[in-house]
N, C-alpha and C positions, 0 to 999 in steps of 0.2 A: 423256224424263222425267229420266234420269240427267244429261243435259247441263244441264237447267234447274236441278237442285240444285247442280251445280258452279258455275254462273254466280252463283247466289245466295250461295254460300260466298265466292266471290271478291269479290262486292260487299260482304259483311260485313267481310272483311279490309281492303278499301280504306277503309271507313268508320272502322275502328279506327285505321288509319294516318293518316288525315286528322285524327283527334281527338288525335294526338300520342302514342298508345300504340304500344309496340313489340311486335311479334308474332314469336315464335320457332317455327319448325317443328321439333318434337322427336319422334323415333320413340316409339311407344307402349311398346315394350319398355324403352327407356331411362328414360322417365318413371315407369313402374311400379317399375322396379328402384331408382331413386333415392328415390322416395317410401317404398318398403318399408324400405330401409336406414335412412332417417331415422326412420321409426316404430320399427324394431327398436332403434336406438341410444337413442331416447327411453325405451323400455320398460326396457332394460337399465340405463341410467344414472339414470333418474328415477323408477322405479317398483318394479322386481322384486328388485334385488340390494342387500344391505346394504353400507354402508361399513365397511371393516375397522377403522377407528379407533374409532367409537362404536357399531358394531354395529346401526345403525338404517337402515331404508329412509326415503326422503324423507317419506312420509306419517307415519310414527311420529315423525320428528324435528320435523315441523311441528306435530303434535299437542302434543308436550311444550313446544315453543317458544311456541305460542299460550297454553297453560295457564300457563306461566311469566310471560308478558307480562300476562295477565289476573289474575294473583295467586291462582290456584286451588292454593294450597300446602297442605302437611299441617297447618299450624297454623290453617287457616281452614275454614269449613264446606264441605260438598259442594254442588255446583251441578248443575243438570240437564244430562244428557249431550247433549241436543239443543242446548243453548246452546253447549256446547264445539264440537260438530260444525259448527254454523252459523258460528261464528267462524273455525274452521279453513278451511272451504270458501270463505267470503267473502273471506278475506285472503290465504291462502297456498296452498291446494290446490284448484284449480277442477275437482274431479271429483265424482262422485256422493256424496251423503251416506251411502248404505249402505256404500260402500267405506271411507269414513272411520270410520264407527261400528264396522264389523267390525274394522278395525285397532286402534281404541281399546279394544274389548272384549278382544282378545287380550292387551293390555298389562296388563289387570286380572285375568287368570285365573291363580290359583296352581297349577292343574294344567297350564298351558301354559308358564309361566315359573318358573324357580327364584327369581327376584327380581322380582316384579310391580312395574311402574313407575307404575301407576295404582291408587289406592285407591278401589275401586268400592263403591257402596251400592245394593243391589237385586239383581235377578236378572241376573247376567252370564253365565249359561249353565253347562253341564256338558259332559263329553265326549260325552254323548248328545244334549243339547238345546241349541238356540240361546238367546241372551239375550232379555230383554224389549226392547221398543222403546225408542228413545233418549228418548222423552218420559216414560218411567216410571223410568228409572235415573238415578243421580246419581254424580258422580265428583269427584276432586281428585287432585293429584299425590301419590305415595307418598314416604316419606322417602328411599328409595333413588333415586328419580327426581331428587331434589335434587342427588345426587352427579353426575348427568349435566349438569345445567344451572346448578349453583351458581356457576360462575366466568364466566358469560356477560357480565357487566357489566364485565369487566376486560381487554377487548381480547385475549382468549385465542384466538379463532378469527376467520376471515374471514367477512364477510357478503356477501350478494348481494341484488339486487332481487327482489321477489316477481314473480308472473306478469304484473302490469300496471305494475310499476315504482313503485307508490305507497308501498310499504313495503320494509323490508329483513328478511332472515331469515338465520340462520347456515348456512353450508355444511356444518358438522359441529358436534357438541356437544363440550364439553371432556372429558366421560366420565372420571370419577375411578376407575372400575374396568372390567375387561375385559368389557363387557356382551355382546359377541358370543359369547364362549366360555361365559359364565355362563348366558345365556338362549337361545342358539341362534337359528336363523332358518330360514325356508323361503320360497321364491318361485320362480315360473316366468316366465322371460323368453322371448325369441324365440330358439329354437335352443339354449338353455341354461337350467339351473335350479340352485338352491342348496337344500341341506338340511343344516343344521348342528345337531348334538345338544347339549343343555345340559350344563353341568358345575357342580361345587360351587365357590362363590365363594372359600371359604377355600383350597382346593387350587390353584385357578388363580392366586390372588394369591401363594401361596407359590412357585409356579414362576416367576412374573414377578419376584418379589424376588430369587430365586436368579439369574435371567438378568441382572438389573441388575448384580450383582457378578461374574458369570461369563458374559460375552457369548458365549464359545465353548462353552458347555455342550452336551453331547450330548443327543439325544432320550431315551435311556435314563435319563439323570440327571434330566431334567425329568419323566419318567414316574414317578419315585419320589415326586414331589409330586402329579402328576395321573395316578393309576393307570388312570383310565378315566372315562367320562361318569357324571354323577349326575343322574338324571331326577326331575322334580318329583313324579311319581307313585310313585317308589320302584321296587319289583320287583327282578328279577334281570337281569343282563346277562351273556351268555355269549360266550366266545371272545375273550380278551384279545389273542391273536395278530392277529386282524383289527382290533382297536382300535389296536394299534401300527402296522399298515399304514396305517390312516386318518390317524394322527398324523404319519406320515412323508410320505405322498403327498397327503393331503387327500381321499382317496377310500377307501371301504371299506364293508363290510356287517356290522352287529352284530345280535345276536339278543337280543330282550327277552322276559322271561317274567314272568307274574304271580307274586306271593308267595302261598303257600297254607299252610293248617294242616289236618292230617288228625287227626281224633279222633272221639269219640262225638258223635252228634247230640243236641243239647240237647232235653230233654223226651221222648226216645225211647231207653230203655235198650237198649244193645246195637247200635243202628244206627250206621253210620259215615257221616261227612260230610266233604266237601272244602270248606273255607271259604276263599274268595279274599279276602285282606285288602289286596292291592295289585295294580293292573292295569298292563299295559304302557303306555308313554307314548302318549297319543292314543287309547286304547281305553276305551270306556265299558261299564258293566255290561249295558246293554240290547243292545249289539252282541254281547256274549258269549252272552247268553241266547238271542238270535235264532239265532245259529250253532248252539248246542246243540239248540234246538228243531228246526231244520232237519235236523241230523244224526240225531236220534232218530226223528223222524216221517217224513221223506222218504227220505233216503239209507240209513237204517238202519245206518249205520256206527258209531254210538255206542250201546252197550247197557250195562245195569247201572245206569242212572240212574232213581231213583224220582221225584225232583222237583227243581226249581231255584227258589230264592227270593232275591230282591234285598232285603236288610235294611239297605242303605246309608242312613245318616242323618248329620246334621251332628255329632252327639255322638260316634259310634263310627267314622265314616269309612266306607270301602269295606268291604262285608260281603256277599259273594255266596256263598250256601250251596248246594252241589250234594249232594243226598241220595243215598247209595248204596243199592242194593237189598241185601237180606240175602244173604250168601254171595259178595259181590263184593270183589275185591282192590282197595282204593282206590288203591294205587300204580300198578297197571296201568291203572285208569280214568283217573288223572291223566295218564299218558303219552298216552292217546288224546285227552284234552282239549287237551293241548299241541299235538298233531299236527293236530287237526281244527278247532280254534276259535281265535279271536284271543287266547286266553290266552298264546300265543307268537307274536310278530310280529318281522319284520325291520325294521331301520332302515338305509336306504342313506345313508351319510355322503358329502356332496359339498360341501366347503368352498370354494364359489365366491363370491368377494367382490370389491368394488371397491377397488383400490389406485391412488391417483392418477388416478381416473376410469376405469381400465381393469379389466376382469374378469380375475381370477387365481384359481387354485386353490392354497390354502396349507395347509401342515401346521401342527402345533401350535406349533413354534418360530417359524415365520414369522409366524403370527398374533400371538404375544406380542411379537415384534420390532416389528411395525407399531404395535401398541398403545403400547408403551413409547416409540417414536419420537414418537408423537403426544403422550404425556404430557410428554416432555422439551420439546417445542415449547410446549405449553400452560403449563407451569410457567415456562419462560423468558419467554414473553410476559407472563404474569401478574406475574412478578417485576419485569420492566422497567416495566410499567404502575404497579405499586405504588411502585417506586422513584421514578418520575417524579412521581407524586402527592405523595409525601412530600418530595421536593426542592422542589416548588412550595410546599408548606405551610411548609417550613423557611425558605424565602426570605421568606415573609410574617411568620413569627414573628421572624426576625432583624430585619426592619424595625420591628416593634412594639417590640422590646426597645431598639433604638436610640432610638426616639422616647421611650420611658419613662425613659431615662437623663437626658434634658433636656426633660421634659414641659412645663416653664414656657415655654421658648423656642419649643417647637412650638406651644403654644396661642397665644402672643403673635404668632407669625408668621402663623398662620391668621386671627386676628382682624384683623390689619393688612392682609391681602390683599383686593384688590378683588373677586375672584371665585375660583371653585374652581380654574380653570386656573392662576391666579397663585399660589394656595396650593400647588398640586402642584409648580409649577416651583420655588417657594421651598424646599420640603422637599427636592427633588432636588438643588438647588445647595448648600444649607447643611449638610445631613446626609448627603450622598453616597448618597442612596437611589435605587433604580430607579423607573421610572414605575409599575410594578405595586405596589411597596411604598408609594409615596406615595399612590396612589389608595386602597389598602386602609386606610391610616391615616386618611385623610379620611372613609372610610365607616364607621370604627369608632366606636361611641358613647363619649362621655367616661367613662361608668360602667365601661367595660372597662379604662380606663387607670389602675387603682389599684395600690397596693403588692401587694395580694393577687393580682391578676391577673398582676403581674410574676413572682411566684413560680411561678404556674401555667405561665406562658409559658416560664420557664427549665426547668421540669421537662419540658414538652412538647418543648422544643428538644433536650434530652439524649436523650429517647426517640426522636425522629425521627432523630437522628444514629446511634443504635444500630441502628434498623431499616434505615436506608439502608446501613449497613455490612454487615448480614446479607444484605440483598438483593444487594449488590454481590458478596459471596462466591458466591452462587448463580449470578450471571451470569458471573462470571470463572473459576470453578473447576468443571469438569465432575464431579468427584467429589462435591462438595457438592450439585450438582444431582441426581445419581443418588440420594444419600442422602435428599434431600427427597422425591423420588418414592417411594422405598421406604418411608419412614416414613408417608407419606400413605396408601399402599396397606395398610400394617399397621393403621392407624387404621380404615380401612373394614372390614376383617375383624373387628377387635375389636368394632365396633358392629353389624355386620350378618352376621357369620359364622354358619353353621348346620351341624349335623352331616350327614354323608353319609346319603342316603336309599336309594341303590341298592346292592345287593350284587353284587360282581364275581366271576364264576366264571372262573378262569384256564384257559389251554390253547387248543389249536386248536379252532375252532368245530365242525368235523365230528366230531372225537374227543369233545368235550364232549357233543354231541347224541347220539352213539352210546352213550356211557357212561350217559346219563341215562335211557335206556329200560330199565325194570325187567324182569328176567327173570321168567317165570312167567305163567300164564294169567290171564285176567280173573276167571274163576270159580275159587274155592278148593275143592280136593277135600276130602272129609270124612275126612281121614286122621287116625290117632291122634296125640295130642300130650299135653302135660302142662300143667296150670295151677298156677302157683306163687304163694304168698303169702310175701313176704320178711319177715324179722324187723323191718324198718323200716316195714312197712305198704304196700309196693308190690305190685301184681298184674300178672302177665305170663303169657305162654305160650311154650312151646318151639315151634320150627318143626314144622309137620305133616309126617309122613313115612310112607311105606308100611311094611308089615311087613317087606318084603324089605330096604328101606334101613335099618330099625332093626336087623335081624339082622346086616347087613354092618357097621354101626357097632359093635355089641356085639363082633363078632369082631375089629375093628380095635383095640379097647381104648380108644376115645375116650370119656371120661367128662366131663361138665360139673359143676362144683362152684360153690357159693355158699352164703351163710348164709340159710336160709329157715325159715319158721314152719310152713308146711303145703304139701303137694303132693298133687294128685289127678289121676287119669288121665281123659282125655276125648277128644273129637275136635274138629277145627278148626271144624266147624259145629255142635258140641254146645252144652250149657249146663251151668253149675255153680251151686252155692249158696254165697253169701257170708254168713257169720254174724258179727254184730256184738256188741260189749260190752253193748249194750242188750237183748240177747236177741232181736233181729230177724234174719230171713233174707231174702235177695234172690236171685232167679234172674237170672243174667246170661248173655249169649251169649259164647262163647269167641272167636269170630272177631275182634271189635273190639279184643281185648287186644293190646298191642304184642308183637311177636315178638322174643325175645332172640337177638341174633346170636352165632354161635359164633366165638371168636377164640382160637387157640392152645389149643384143648381146654377153655376155660373160658367162662363166661357171666356178664356183669355184670347184676345185678338193678337197677342204677341206671337202666336203660332201661325199667323198669316204669312202670305208671300208678298214680297215687294212687287209693286206693279212693273218695275223695270225688268223683272225676271219674266214677265208675261208678254210685254209688248215693247217694241223698240222706241223708247222715249228719247227725245233730244235733251241736251243739257238744260236744266231749269224747268223742264216740262213735267207736270204732275197729273195724276188722275183725279178728277174733281167730281165724277158722278158715274152712276150705273143706269142701265136701261135693260128691261127684259126683251127677249126675242122669242118668237114662237107664239103659241096660243095665249099665253098670259099677257101678251102685249096688244091683243085685239081690243078694239073699242076705245083706244086712248087717242086724245088729240095730238099727242106727240111728246117731244122732249123740250122742256123749258130751260133756256140758257140765259145767263146774265154775265156781262163782261165788266172788266175793271173800269172801262170808260162810261159805264152806265147804260149800255145797249142791252135790250131784251129781245129774245127770239123764241118762238115756239116752232121747233123743227118737226114737220109732219113725218110720221114713221114710215117713209117710203124708202127703205134701205136698199142698197144695191145687192143683188142676189149673188153675183159672182165675185164680189170683192169683200175681203175681210178688213180693209182699211179704207176710210173715206173721211171727207170733211163734213161737219154738220153746221158750220157757220163760216162765213167769209169775214175775217177779222181785219181791221185796219192796222197799219204799222204801229207797233208798241202796245197794242191792246191784247188782252188775254181773257179767257173764260175763268170766272171766279166761282161759279156754281152751275150745276146741271142736275135737274130733278125731273123724274118721269111723272107725267100727269096721268092719273088713273081715269078720271071722267071729265076733267075741265072745271070742276067745282072748287079747285084750290085757289088760294090767294097768293099772288106773287109779291115778294118783298125784297127791297134793297136796303142795305145799311152802308153808309159812306164813312170814310175815314174821319170826317169832321162831325161824326155822331148824329147824322140825320137818318131817319127811317122812313121809307116810303112803301106803302102797301096798296095794291090795286088788284082787281079781279083778273084771273087768267083769261076770262072770256074776251077781254078788251084787246088781246094780242092775237092778231090773225096768223094762223099757221103758215109757214113758208117752206119752200123746198130746200134741198141741201145747199144750193148756191146762194141762198138769201143771206143778206148781211144784218137782218134784224131791224129794230126801230128804237127810238129813244125810250129809255125806261125811267131814268132818274136824271134830273138836272144837277150837275156837279159844279161847284165854284172852282176857280182856278187853283190848281195844286191839290185838289181833292181826288179821291178815287173810291170806287166801290170795294168794300172788303168782304161783303156777303151778298149772296143772292140765293133764293130758294123758293119752293112752292110749299105752302103750309095749308093743312086742312084745319078748319075751325069747327067742323061738325063731327069730329071723331072722339066721342066721350070715352071710349074704351082705352085709348092711349093717353088721355089726360089733356089738360089745357096747354096750348102752346105758350112758351116763355121766350123772352128776348134776353140774351146774354151779351153784354158788351164789356170790353176790357181795354184799359190803356196800358196794361202790363204791370202797373202799380196798384190800380183799383179795379174792382169787378162789380158790375151791377146786373141784377136779375129782375125783370119786370114782366108782368103778364102782357101777352100780345094784344089782348082786347083793350088795353089802355091807349093804344095808338089808333087814331081814326084813319079810315081809308081816304085816299086822295086820288086825283086823276093821274094817269100815266104821264110821264114827261114833266112832272113837277118836282119841287125840292124836298117834300116830306116834312117831318117834324123832328124836334130834337129828342134823342134817345138817352143821352147822358150829359150832365153838366160837368165840364172839366174843372178840376182843382188846379191850384197854382202849380205850374211846372208841367202840366199835362197838355199836350198839343194835338194828339190824334188817337184814334182807336187802333189797336193792333189786332184785336180779335173781335168778331161779332158772329152771332149764330141765333137762329130762331127755330124752335121746335119743342115738342113735348119731352118731359123727363130729361132735362139737360145734365150733362156730365162734363166736367173740365179735366184736362189731362196735360202733362208736360209733353215735350217732343218725343220722349222715350216711352210714352204711354202710361206713366205713373199717374194715379188719380190725384186731382186737386179739388179740395172741398170748396164748393161755391157758397156765397153768402145767401141769407134768406131773401125771399122776393120782396121787392120794394114797389108799392103800388104807384109811386110817382114816376111818370114817364120822363120828366126832365130833371130828376134828382141826380146827385153825385154818387160815385161808386164807393164800395167798401174796400179797405185795404185787405189784401189776401196774401198770405205767405206763399211765395212761388206761384204767382198768378198764372192762369192757364195760357199755354201757347196754342192749344187746339181745343175746340169744344165739339162735342157730339151729343148723341142721345142714347138712353137705354134702349135695348132692343127687346121686343116681345115676339118670340118666334111664332106666335099666333097671327 
């Protein structure tokens, strides 16, 4: 049986030989090896790797070339994507239409490229979803794409036959900007792959322009212009040491993070939320949600999450909201999200590109050098082409001007000639014209040979000579050539430059990642803390600490100071009451309030949160006081309130259980609360200061507590046109915090007086004078009573107060930038 098969094979070979075909006996190993190497080279050279000059793979280059040839430019209408794909496939890229369309889609995605090269119309996909089919979408070239193809008609690049030899296509595009660095690239070949990260076009061009004038520039100098990648989706990029390594060697790993905002959950007072506004490059919101869901429900490694919502839309952009459970530290939860979900991703940089047809791994400077060498060649070839065209035109113009100088003889000679050839020969002999000039004169209509056209031709002649001279300078002087390239790059940035999107975090990647993990548990302990209302209307809390830690701090003598309006004791997971100028009160959770960091024994209240972010305030409504809730509020007579019209009220602390918003005083029309102070035991002194500089003090015990609906009683009698500018409850028996002081200010002068200088008077009287007005002063703008006074501007900048004046009716002292708000130092004890 085997012998019969061998005989049949020999007979077949003999038949091939008789037919004139040559048969080679090649070992299978050699045949497979040769075929695979040929396939691998084809994939590397013709499919997977971008050219270092224009930053494009063959399929992308053919798409742009086809659209350029078909006239699908930015100033024309969109056309069906299927039409573009079919044209590319039929003429230049004989591969599947799906592969061509996928490549075309990427060129249109603003989340994939910093500078999209195709202007897409329709659904071109998202980081989570693919695009619509080619028959549904439309496209045309973007304005930026014209910078890659705009010089194709001027012999700037070489051309080659298409796959069947019927047409030609460019081997590379002229590329007026460093597309490879700006948009990045990715591809998998045989035994190698490329993965290039995008950069900001303005920064890359600045580095290229510097390299034009300083060819020996160091990498560190170039990184002053290109500090790191700039991703289309923004976010954060960690570890610039690794970035420098990638710029130097062409390989490295960088770490990307999404950008987040931590704050109160909208529509839920007191709840915290982590809002993701920018995602890592190549990561979609659905991918993050799927990872969070898996970690919460299956692996159980993520805890503390109440819900996840994707609120992303075209108007607001990316908005992924992670709702925290009550009592969860959002910073610790964010660290877990970075660790366990795609909110933090690695990008392996591998700058493998084709240089002269060979794959090479290049660093930042080498990539710029290759691009600039390409631009020098493009501009040189373009200048030579333009010079040649202008010389040809100048030759024709010179011939027309010669003919116009003796137009009568020219016409007579042509009329006397037997045929066109004789007329051409006659013009060449009698007027010393070239054959091209003579033919052009014969083809020119007589209407062009007028006096007016002669003036136009002379002007054109001068213009052509000037342009030829300029082009000759570019071709003859390398410095001029470099300047032209530099100026053209500057023009690109001026037209298409964009601000940086990605924030760079400096340092070694391992150190940055270690430093970014917040200290502290996910669940916040219910330790004592203080809630502070600043004189400028910001609300914050001090860090929660145990009683042992508080006692150790007291012994160490560390005290925190700042200008505040009110301070109450609570716990990290407790609640407090915010009182507004409209007589409303709101219950809020303490935990969501920003924690004020301690620095050198002080704390800045500028890190606080605006009350408008915590509660729904009406226009003009402000928070004027705080009150504790829970065990710390027990035993108190209630909340003392004073209004602009001079009404005083002590509201009994019988707060509604089921309502987080309620009224604490019934105000008359036009009235508002100017001060609200929590009474600890009723031994406080209540005090008003009016705009006409009267101060009235009386014991809190003379004011009978009322319920929530009560409207209060007369506190201070005010003359017509006057108003109360301050109300508060002051303790006069607190030696630890110091003697209470009275601060009054007209805006131009400020006066500080001991509170004991003012005698107590009965409620509903007019009080005594607190400051004598100087000439031009008509009323007080600021007044405040309490220990350790501190003045500040509206932005919180400190204002130095004058020394105390023992005279209660003395005039104020002139103070540079008088205070707009006054508060007191805080002692956390």
